[in-house]
DOBALO-571967 format. One record per atom (N, C-alpha, C): residue in one letter; x, y, z. Coordinates in steps of 0.02 Angstrom, whole numbers, plus 50000, padded with zeros to 5 digits. Layout:
<rs>
AXYZ/...
</rs>
This chain:
<rs>
M520825172755191/M520185169255200/M520415162355183/S519985156955232/S520225150455233/S519795145155187/K519705140055170/K519415136955105/K518965130855163/K518375128255125/K518035122555151/K517825119355092/W518075113155101/W517895106855038/W517295103955057/S516805103355028/S516235099555046/S516265092255010/I516315087655028/I516655080354991/I515905075854997/S515575073954928/S515055068854920/S515365062654888/V515165057554928/V515495050954898/V514925045254898/P514725042154832/P514205038254843/P514275031854864/G513795027354912/G513935021554929/G514005017154863/S513875009454874/S513895005854826/S513734999754829/T513584994454789/T513254987154784/T513934984254752/A514144978854774/A514804974554734/A514314967454729/N514644964754673/N514604958954639/N513884958254608/L513354960254620/L512774959854591/L512684950554576/G512754946654621/G512794939254609/G513464937854595/P513434934854535/P514124932054515/P514864935854496/G514754943554497/G515234947554483/G515834946754536/F515934943354575/F516164943154632/F516914947354628/D517044952254672/D517644956654675/D517844959154620/S517314960654570/S517534963654503/S516964968654478/I516424968154500/I515814971854475/I515494976554541/G515554983054530/G515264988154578/G514814992954539/L514304993454588/L513805000354557/L513815005654607/A513745010554596/A513655016554639/A512885017954642/L512665019554703/L512115019554719/L511975027054762/G511315028454752/G511205035354779/G511115036354861/L511595032654892/L511565033654972/L512335038054969/Y512335042255022/Y512785044455013/Y513305046955086/L513935047555080/L514385049255137/L514455057155117/N514595061755163/N514545068155146/N515015070455211/L515575074755188/L516075077255217/L516155085255217/D516225089855270/D516455095255259/D517095097055301/V517525100255256/V518325098355278/V518625106055283/T518965105855351/T519265113855348/T519855112855381/I520395117655349/I521055117055393/I521135119455460/I521365116255510/I521345120655573/I522045117255615/D522185117155663/D522855116955706/D522795110155738/R522455106155737/R522495098955758/R521855095055719/W521965088655699/W521485083855673/W520865083355733/E520265084155689/E519575082955736/E519085080255686/F518665075555706/F518265071855679/F517555073955712/K517065075755672/K516325076155720/K515895072755677/H515465067655699/H514945063455665/H514345066455681/H513725065955625/H513335069555631/H512815064655613/S512875057455598/S512315053155591/S512325046455634/V511655044055642/V511655037355677/V512105030955644/H512225032855576/H512635027755551/H513325028255548/L513605032155589/L514295033355608/L514435033155690/P514935028955689/P515105026255766/P515105032655813/E514685033555871/E514985038155921/E515605038655966/K515885030955965/K516645031755998/K517305030455939/F517705034255959/F518215032355905/F518765036855929/T519405036255894/T519965039655904/T520215044355849/V520565048055844/V520745050355772/V521155046255742/E521635043155793/E522135039155746/E522005033055714/D521285030355747/D521155024955702/D520495025855660/H520445031755650/H519825032455599/H520125030955538/L519665028255496/L519915024755424/L520055031055391/I519655036655378/I519775041855341/I520435044155365/Y520585046455413/Y521305049855431/Y521815044455410/K521765038355430/K522255033555409/K522465033755333/V521755033655304/V521895033955222/V522295040155197/A521965045755230/A522225052355212/A522885054055210/N523235049655276/N523875050655290/N524275046155237/E524145041055223/E524385036855193/E524465039655113/T523895042155101/T523915045755014/T524435052255019/A524595054055081/A525025060355081/A525795058055080/E525935052155108/E526535048155120/E526595045155038/R526175042755011/R526395039754955/R526455045354899/Y526255051954892/Y526325056154838/Y526955062354870/N527085058854937/N527635063654965/N527375070454979/V526775072255003/V526615079055030/V526535079155108/S526525086155127/S526415087455192/S525485087855210/L525405083255235/L524425085055253/L524485089555317/P524095097255305/P523955098955367/P523325095355398/P523275097055488/P522765094955520/P522145098155479/C521475093555488/C520995095155467/C520385094755522/K519855098155505/K519205098055544/K518765093655487/V518495088755505/V518235083555452/V517375082455495/D516705086555464/D516175085255483/D516015079855450/M515605074855466/M515385069755420/M514635067055445/W514305066655382/W513515063655372/W513625057655336/S513135053255349/S513065047855328/S512445042655321/E512265041755249/E511715037355231/E511935030355245/L512505027655244/L512715020855228/L512785018555322/P512285013055332/P512505009755382/P513065005455394/L513425004655437/L514045001055449/L513914993755437/A514304989955402/A514354981955402/A513564979755371/R513394983255311/R512854980755293/R512904978755210/G513564979555180/G513694977255130/G513554982955072/L513384990355088/L513314996055048/L513884999955051/G514494997055061/G515035001855025/G515225007055086/S515065006055152/S515205012255186/S516075012355189/S516365006055208/S517225006355202/S517465008255144/A517255006455080/A517705010755008/A517635016955006/S516855019055047/S516755026655024/S517135030655070/A517235028155131/A517795031955176/A518505030655146/I518655026755111/I519285025255085/I519295032355033/V518775032354985/V518825036154939/V518765044854962/A518515043355022/A518435051155051/A519015053455083/G519385047955106/G520095048355146/G520665053955083/I520515047455024/I520945050454974/I520875056854944/E520045058854958/E519955064554913/E520135070654959/I520295069855021/I520345075555073/I521115076455050/T521425072955051/T522265074255019/T522355076154961/N521855074154920/N521895075554846/N521725083654850/Q521215086354888/Q520965093254899/Q521435098054927/V521655095254983/V521965099455036/V522785101555014/C523045096454983/C523725095854953/C523625099354870/D523095099854847/D523085101554782/D523535094854724/L523475090054745/L523695084554712/L523495082554641/N522905085454622/N522475084754554/N522495076654529/L522355072654574/L522475064854567/L521835064454498/T521965060354446/T521515057354398/T521095052454412/I520615053854377/I519975048054418/I520425041254412/D520785040054360/D521275032054361/D521665032154410/E521995036054441/E522435037254503/E522065036154565/R521425039354556/R521165038154624/R520805029854639/C520545028754577/C520335021954564/C520615016854594/R521445018754560/R521955012854582/R522085012354642/L522235018354684/L522455018654750/L521825016554802/A521105018354778/A520695016054840/A520585008654822/S520805006754762/S520594999354749/S521244994354789/K521734997354790/K522434994954815/K522284993554897/I522084998554923/I521925000655007/I521354996355015/E520684994554979/E520364991154995/E520374983254974/G520694981654937/G520774975754922/G520574972054846/H520014976954826/H519904974654758/H519474979454742/P519324980554667/P519164987254623/P518304988154641/D517874983754663/D517184984754654/D516994990754683/N516894989854731/N516604996154789/N517005002354770/A517625001854775/A518055008154766/A518005011854700/S517935006854653/S517875011354585/S517395014854567/A516735011654606/A516195014154602/A515905020054622/S516195021254683/S516195026754738/S516605031754690/V517125031554656/V517475035154631/V517165037654571/C516985034254522/C516775033854447/C515945036254442/G515545032454497/G514955032054465/G514695027054425/G513975026154425/G513795022054373/G514185014154386/L514105009654337/L514355003754356/L514995002754339/T515484999354372/T516144998054349/T516284991354357/I516684987654282/I517014982054296/I517664981454303/G517954979054351/G518684979454361/G519044972454361/A519704973954353/A520204967854351/A520874969754350/T521204966754399/T521994969154401/T522444964254368/L522614966554324/L523344963054271/L523904960354325/P524144954254289/P524834951254338/P525264958254359/N525444961554327/N525854968254319/N525574971954371/G524944971054398/G524644975454457/G524164981454427/Q524394981554358/Q523864987654324/Q523064985254334/L522874991054364/L522044989054362/L521604992554313/E521314989854267/E520854991654207/E520214991554222/L519874996154210/L519354996854229/L518674998354184/I518184996754161/I517664999454111/I517095000854151/N516875007254133/N516475010954174/N515775012954133/V515195011154148/V514625012754107/V514005016054145/Q513925021354131/Q513415025954161/Q512735026154140/D512575023254085/D511915022754066/D511405015254097/I511295014754156/I511045008954181/I510155012054187/D509905009154144/D509055011754135/D508745007854179/A508805006754250/A508455001954293/A508445005754371/A508075003454406/A508165004254483/A508404999154523/F508395000754581/F508544995254631/F508294996454698/A508034991454745/A507784990954806/A508304987754845/V508294991654922/V508774986654952/V508614984655019/F508494980255030/F508284977155112/F508864976655158/I508814982055209/I509274981455242/I509084978855312/P509394974255347/P509184970955419/P509354975255463/N509314973955506/N509654976855576/N510074972555608/V510494970355567/V511074966655592/V511774967455550/K512224967655575/K512954969255544/K513254962355530/L513654963155464/L513924956455436/L514654959955420/K515194958855447/K515814961555435/K516054957455390/T516494960355322/T516664958755279/T517074951055282/E517644952055341/E518054946155346/E517734940455384/E517024941555413/E516664935755435/E516454932155368/A516054936955316/A515774933355271/A516194929255218/R516894931355237/R517434928655179/R517694921555215/K517604921855283/K517844914655317/K517514907855292/V516784910055262/V516474904355254/V516464901355176/L516954905955147/L517134904355077/L517604898755053/P517604894655009/P517924887554991/P518644892054982/A519214888554997/A519784889854977/A519914889454916/N519574883254882/N519784883154810/N519074879254766/Y519114881054700/Y518584879754665/Y518654873154624/D518264868154613/D518334864354550/D518374868054483/K518884864354445/K518884867154368/K518214868954342/A517774863154345/A517214863054304/A516624868254335/Y516764868754395/Y516314873254434/Y516524880154420/A517154882154424/A517454888054417/A517284890354348/V517314886354297/V517124888754220/V516394890554231/H515974886554256/H515254887654255/H515074894254279/A515514896254345/A515314902854374/A515614909654349/S516094907454307/S516444911454281/S515844914054211/A515674908154171/A515084910554130/A514644912954159/N514374912454224/N513684915754228/N513854923054248/A514694925454269/A514614932854282/A514814935754202/N515214931454169/N515234933454076/N514314937454062/M514024932054079/M513264932554048/M512834938554102/L513154940854158/L512844944854193/L513034951954172/T513814952854159/T514144958254147/T513784960354060/A513774956554024/A513454957453949/A512784958753942/A512364956453993/A511584956954002/A511474964454017/L511954966154079/L511924972554109/L512114980054048/I512724975554015/I512934981853966/I512404982253890/L512054976453889/L511484977453838/L510954980453871/K510884980553922/K510144982653956/K509664977953951/D509964971853962/D509424965853958/D509304963654025/Y508894967054048/Y508814967454126/Y508414961154136/N508174957654105/N507784952554114/N508174946254129/R508604946454084/R509224940954083/R509904942754138/A509954948154147/A510334950354209/A510154950254267/G509464951154280/G509204948754340/G509264940954367/E509104936254292/E509144928554301/E509864927654330/F510324929554292/F511064928854314/F511314929954380/M511064938254417/M510964937854472/M510874933654520/E510364929454500/E510304923754551/E510544916554549/H511194916854493/H511424911454486/H512224912754490/D512414915254563/D512944916054565/D513164909154599/L513934906454597/L514074900154618/L514774901954663/F515234910754647/F515594909954690/F515624911754782/H515074915554784/H515074916554856/H514274915554888/E513744917354848/E513084916954899/E512844909754902/P512994904554876/P512894897254915/P513024896054971/F513654899454994/F513984899155063/F513844904355117/R513614909455086/R513354914955125/R512704915255148/A512334911055107/A511434911255107/A511374911755176/N511524905555221/N511454905555295/N511564910955341/L512054915755309/L512274921655336/L511734926555331/I511334926055293/I510894931655270/I510124931355293/P509854934555336/P509274934155368/P508624935455314/N508314929655302/N507734927355265/N507994927155180/Y508564925955167/Y508774924855096/Y508404921455047/H508244917255074/H507744913655018/H507074917755015/E506784917655058/E506024921255072/E506134927255030/I506584932955036/I506594937955011/I506584937854925/R507174932254916/R507234931854838/R506584930454801/Q506324925754835/Q505624921254796/Q504934928054797/I505184931054849/I504374935454861/I504624941054815/A505094944254816/A505364949054761/A505164947754691/K505424942254677/K505334939254598/K504614938354593/D504234936754638/D503364935854630/D503124942754621/A503484948454657/A503194954954657/A503594959354590/G503944955554556/G504154958754485/G504894961654490/A505254958554523/A506004960654524/A506374955354465/Y506774958154423/Y507044954754374/Y507514950454410/G507844951654473/G508344947554516/G508544950754583/T508674946854628/T508914949154687/T509674944854707/A509994947054745/A510604946854757/A510974950354827/I511324943954850/I511704949654919/I512044955954903/S512134961354934/S512374967254905/S513034966254947/G513594964654895/G514344965054943/G514414958654963/A514434959355033/A514634952555084/A513874953255112/G513454956655111/G512784955755158/G512884960955225/P512474960155249/P511824957355251/P511354959455200/T511234964455172/T510914967555147/T510704964055078/L510194964055064/L509994961454983/L509854966554945/I509904966054877/I509654971754829/I509384966954760/S508784970454752/S508424968854696/S508394973554630/L508494971154575/L508624974554507/L507854974554501/I507564979854466/I506894981054450/I506624987854416/S506114987454371/S506084993754313/S506084998954359/K506245005254318/K506015011654366/K505285012854374/D504825011354342/D503985011654341/D503875008154386/R503995002754407/R503874998054464/R504184997754537/V504695002854548/V505095000654600/V504805003954662/E504365010554661/E504015013854709/E503405008354748/S503135006154710/S502515001054709/S502934994854745/F503384990854726/F503834986754729/F504034986654812/V504364992754816/V504554995254897/V503944994654932/A503354997854915/A502844999254974/A502514991654983/R502594987954935/R502274981254962/R502944976554997/M503494976454993/M504214973755017/M503994976455097/K503754981655109/K503964986055180/K503324983855204/S502784980155194/S502254977855222/S502344970655228/L502894967555196/L502874959755210/L503384959155261/F504014963655251/F504534963355288/F504704969055344/P504144971355384/P504344977155427/P504794979355458/S505224972755481/S505804974055509/S506414977555472/Y506344976855415/Y506794978255365/Y506714986055345/D507404988655334/D507454994855302/D507504995555229/I506924995655200/I506874994455123/I506694999955089/K507105001055052/K507105009354998/K507305009054930/A507105013254882/A507165012154815/A507795016654812/V508255014654778/V508995018954772/V508955019754710/H509215025954675/H509395025854601/H510205025654602/V510335024054535/V511055023454513/V511395030054510/D511895032254550/D512325038554557/D512785036254482/T512725043354449/T513215043454403/T513705048554399/K513805051554454/K514375056154456/K514975054354490/G514865050354528/G515375048254583/G515585053654627/V516225051854655/V516445057154702/V516425064554676/Q516055069054709/Q516025077054702/Q516305081354763/V516595086154740/V516975090654777/V516595099554746/T516445103554814/T516285108354795/T516725113754854/T516975119154851/T517475122854868/T517065128654909/S517265131854954/S516885137554962/S517385142955013/E517435148955008/E517835152355053/E517495155355130/L517815153555171/L517675155455239/L517895162755262/V517415166055288/V517725171955303/V517985172855389/E518645175355387/E518915173455452/E518645178255504/
</rs>
């Protein structure tokens, strides 16, 4: 009998305003995969959010799975990978990070590596280039990460986020590399100090569950949002209307173009209904905070 591994990876939002490249939050939108061992690599996409045309050799999950195998000096057998995704590409909801986490997990399972959460976070963060989205997809909940000068990744993971979120997903893409091009190469010292203070206050407020204050500082980023605002459709309008409708705060999700609002659990459904009527061209939905991170179930296949 052969095995099937079913892997579920949550999407994520990064930054939440001033937590630039360091804060991530796992969201209840998922990349799901069924993996079986066969005689050659095969990927099947079963979602509108996954590309119709691709080559196996260029598939991100394939490349990451093989990179993981090489890193741990194991032989990875060819797999058939069936994929379903709730994460639109290039929208700032962690689609690339979830694919990276999935690629690592395929090798972890198929090759019996038994990687720890810490090992998976470090590898996913190294491949992605920063710890925010990747660590959130691995761990679930809120993650705050930093890399020490010696390359060691340090993470704090907070599972108890007693609030809800709403995402405003426009029908346009914005690749991370394009969004990074508009950022300044350097920041003035006083400016950077102010920006860092805002990030510190956001982090503390989230941990303390002071969501009024967290929302306030979500809207006081200085690292990236002032420079990306013009790339985001209806950025200023959505932030103001969301605030008027009861959101604690609204920020760019990752590099955008999606915007994400922090709101109380008891108001999120009515909030989303109102926003849908005001912004009918957006896919607006309530999303919960995923607290489980990447999950795997195995089953036996009858030959």
